[in-house]
C-alpha positions in Angstrom: -7.3 7.3 -6.0 -4.4 8.8 -4.0 -1.0 7.5 -5.2 1.3 5.8 -2.7 4.0 7.9 -1.1 6.9 6.8 1.2 4.6 7.4 4.2 1.7 5.3 2.9 1.0 2.0 4.6 -0.2 -0.4 1.8 -2.0 -3.7 2.6 -3.5 -6.4 0.4 -7.0 -5.4 -0.3 -10.0 -7.3 1.2 -11.1 -10.1 -1.2 -7.5 -11.0 -2.1 -5.2 -13.4 -0.3 -1.5 -13.6 -0.9 0.1 -17.0 -0.5 3.2 -19.0 -1.6 2.3 -21.7 -4.1 4.8 -24.5 -3.8 3.7 -26.2 -7.0 4.4 -23.0 -9.0 7.3 -21.9 -6.9 5.9 -18.3 -6.6 3.6 -16.1 -4.7 0.0 -15.9 -6.0 -2.8 -13.5 -5.3 -6.1 -15.4 -4.9 -9.5 -13.8 -5.3 -13.0 -15.3 -5.8 -12.8 -15.2 -9.6 -9.3 -16.6 -10.0 -5.6 -16.2 -9.3 -2.8 -13.9 -10.3 0.6 -15.5 -10.6 3.2 -13.0 -9.4 6.8 -12.6 -10.4 9.4 -12.6 -7.6 9.6 -8.8 -7.3 5.8 -8.4 -7.0 5.6 -11.3 -4.5 8.3 -9.8 -2.3 6.7 -6.4 -2.3 3.2 -7.6 -1.6 4.4 -10.0 1.1 5.4 -6.9 3.0 2.2 -5.0 2.4 0.5 -5.6 5.8 -0.8 -2.2 6.6 1.7 -1.9 9.5 4.8 -1.0 7.4 5.1 2.1 5.4 6.6 2.2 1.9 9.9 3.6 3.2 10.2 0.6 5.6 9.2 -1.8 2.8 11.9 -0.3 0.5 14.5 -0.5 3.2 13.7 -4.2 3.9 13.9 -5.0 0.2 17.2 -3.1 -0.3 18.7 -5.0 2.7 17.3 -8.4 1.7 18.5 -8.1 -1.9 21.6 -6.0 -1.3 20.2 -3.4 -3.7 19.9 0.4 -3.8 17.4 2.9 -5.1 14.4 0.6 -5.2 11.9 3.3 -4.1 10.8 4.4 -7.6 10.3 0.7 -8.6 8.3 -0.1 -5.5 6.1 3.0 -6.0 5.6 2.2 -9.6 4.5 -1.4 -8.7 2.2 -0.1 -6.0 0.5 2.3 -8.6 -0.2 -0.7 -10.8 -1.4 -2.8 -7.8 -3.8 0.0 -6.8 -5.2 0.2 -10.3 -5.8 -3.5 -10.2 -7.3 -3.1 -6.7 -4.8 -5.5 -5.2 -3.8 -3.1 -2.5 -5.3 -0.3 -0.4 -3.4 2.5 1.3 -3.8 3.3 5.0 
């Protein structure tokens, strides 16, 4: 498995569906065997993983949306976990 870089274009993997769950007030990742309840950070990152945006663009959007800086390492660390869980694929 190749780790994500700033040029990688992550997308939610086939078999998973990301959606907002109003009852739980969070994003969830649905798959045939169940559901993963995501914290806000994970939901915000995965909601931008559409295969069109690269990691650098995702980081830039997150930093702008949350008026934060230096999120790249955190996003890459989350994507490494998401890859291990097979939640995302890199293009």
